[in-house]
C-alpha positions in Angstrom: -63.4 1.5 17.5 -59.9 0.3 18.4 -59.4 -3.1 19.8 -56.6 -4.0 22.2 -55.3 -6.6 19.7 -54.7 -3.8 17.1 -52.7 -1.8 19.6 -50.5 -4.8 20.4 -49.9 -5.4 16.7 -48.8 -1.8 16.2 -46.4 -2.1 19.1 -44.8 -5.2 17.5 -44.4 -3.2 14.2 -42.7 -0.4 16.0 -40.4 -2.8 17.9 -39.4 -4.3 14.5 -38.7 -0.9 13.0 -36.6 0.1 15.9 -33.4 0.1 13.8 -30.1 1.6 14.7 -29.7 5.3 14.2 -27.3 6.6 11.5 -24.7 7.5 14.1 -24.8 4.0 15.4 -23.9 2.3 12.1 -20.5 0.5 11.9 -17.6 2.8 10.9 -16.8 0.8 7.7 -20.1 1.6 6.0 -20.3 4.4 3.5 -22.8 5.8 1.0 -22.0 6.0 -2.7 -22.2 9.8 -2.4 -19.1 9.6 -0.1 -17.0 8.5 -3.1 -18.3 10.9 -5.7 -15.6 13.5 -6.6 -12.7 11.5 -5.1 -9.4 11.4 -7.0 -8.6 8.2 -8.9 -4.9 7.2 -8.6 -3.0 4.1 -9.6 -0.1 2.5 -7.7 2.5 4.7 -9.4 0.6 7.9 -8.4 -0.8 8.6 -11.8 -4.0 10.6 -11.6 -6.8 9.4 -13.9 -9.6 11.8 -13.0 -12.4 11.8 -10.4 -15.1 9.4 -9.4 -18.4 10.4 -11.1 -20.6 7.4 -10.4 -20.5 4.2 -8.4 -22.2 1.3 -10.3 -24.0 -1.3 -8.2 -25.0 -4.8 -9.3 -28.8 -4.8 -8.7 -28.8 -8.5 -7.9 -25.9 -8.7 -5.5 -25.8 -5.1 -4.3 -22.0 -5.2 -4.8 -19.9 -2.5 -6.5 -19.6 -3.5 -10.2 -17.5 -0.5 -11.3 -17.1 3.2 -11.4 -17.4 6.0 -13.9 -14.3 8.2 -14.0 -14.6 11.8 -15.1 -11.4 13.0 -16.8 -12.4 16.4 -18.0 -14.8 17.9 -20.6 -16.9 15.1 -22.0 -14.2 12.5 -21.1 -15.9 9.9 -18.9 -15.1 6.2 -18.9 -16.2 3.1 -17.0 -13.8 0.9 -15.0 -15.0 -2.5 -13.8 -14.5 -3.6 -10.2 -11.4 -5.6 -11.2 -9.5 -2.3 -11.4 -10.5 -1.2 -7.9 -8.0 -1.8 -5.1 -9.7 0.2 -2.3 -11.2 3.6 -1.3 -9.4 5.8 1.2 -10.8 9.0 2.8 -9.6 11.0 -0.2 -8.8 8.6 -3.1 -9.9 5.6 -5.1 -6.8 3.5 -5.5 -6.5 1.3 -8.6 -5.0 -2.1 -8.5 -3.7 -1.6 -12.1 -3.7 1.2 -14.6 -6.3 1.3 -17.3 -5.5 1.7 -21.0 -6.8 5.0 -22.3 -7.3 6.7 -25.7 -4.6 9.2 -26.5 -1.9 7.7 -24.4 1.5 7.3 -25.9 2.5 3.7 -27.0 6.2 2.7 -26.7 8.1 -0.5 -27.6 9.8 -2.7 -25.1 13.0 -0.6 -25.3 11.1 2.7 -24.7 11.0 3.9 -28.3 7.9 5.8 -29.4 5.5 3.9 -31.7 2.3 6.0 -31.7 -0.8 6.7 -29.6 -3.8 4.6 -28.6 -6.5 5.6 -31.1 -9.3 3.2 -30.1 -10.0 0.5 -27.5 -11.7 -2.7 -28.6 -13.6 -4.3 -25.7 -15.7 -7.5 -25.4 -19.4 -6.5 -25.8 -20.6 -8.6 -22.9 -17.9 -8.2 -20.3 -16.5 -4.8 -21.3 -13.0 -6.3 -20.9 -10.2 -4.9 -23.1 -9.4 -7.3 -26.0 -7.1 -5.1 -28.2 -6.0 -1.6 -28.9 -5.7 0.3 -32.1 -2.3 2.1 -32.3 -2.0 5.1 -34.6 1.4 6.5 -35.7 0.0 9.1 -38.0 -3.2 10.1 -39.9 -3.3 7.0 -42.1 -1.4 4.3 -40.4 -2.7 2.2 -37.5 -2.5 -1.4 -36.3 -4.6 -3.5 -34.0 -2.6 -4.9 -31.0 -3.9 -7.7 -28.9 -3.9 -7.1 -25.1 -1.6 -10.1 -24.8 1.1 -8.0 -26.6 0.9 -5.2 -23.9 3.8 -5.5 -21.4 2.6 -2.8 -19.1 0.4 0.3 -18.6 1.2 3.5 -16.7 1.7 6.9 -18.1 2.4 5.1 -21.4 1.4 1.8 -22.8 4.5 -0.4 -23.2 4.4 -3.3 -25.7 6.2 -6.6 -25.5 7.8 -6.1 -28.9 10.6 -3.9 -30.3 9.8 -1.2 -32.9 11.2 -3.4 -35.6 9.0 -6.3 -34.6 6.0 -3.9 -34.4 6.5 -2.8 -38.0 6.3 -6.5 -39.1 2.9 -7.1 -37.3 -0.1 -7.2 -39.5 
């Protein structure tokens, strides 16, 4: 037996669930799927790969970073501090990330070696230092404070002569 009060209650629920349709949502809303596969580019136009995943903070529901796919088994995470904005075709980076295998040069542009390893803080995933290799046996740890700039190459604040004196 259905009572009138039950019918009124159901009407109230349906009125509450009367949400906007998808085509009525604001234009600036997007799904994470909209960004998957977009090119990742920095301010100099350097291409870093494609967006593989968007990472969402479960407590704040804000974007906490992205996974970038750079090729066969070459995925890496970029925190939200690197993200400038998304366009219809591209994820624009506010700054270039340091990557393994990138050439390292001194302040005058002379080749020193290549980035062999990245050392990141275990809690924050922020870069602390890089290991620069200039051959099979020789490598040095360089603090991020010694990095002058990052683009297609990593440029250090020291000359090649000063670099050789570093421990």
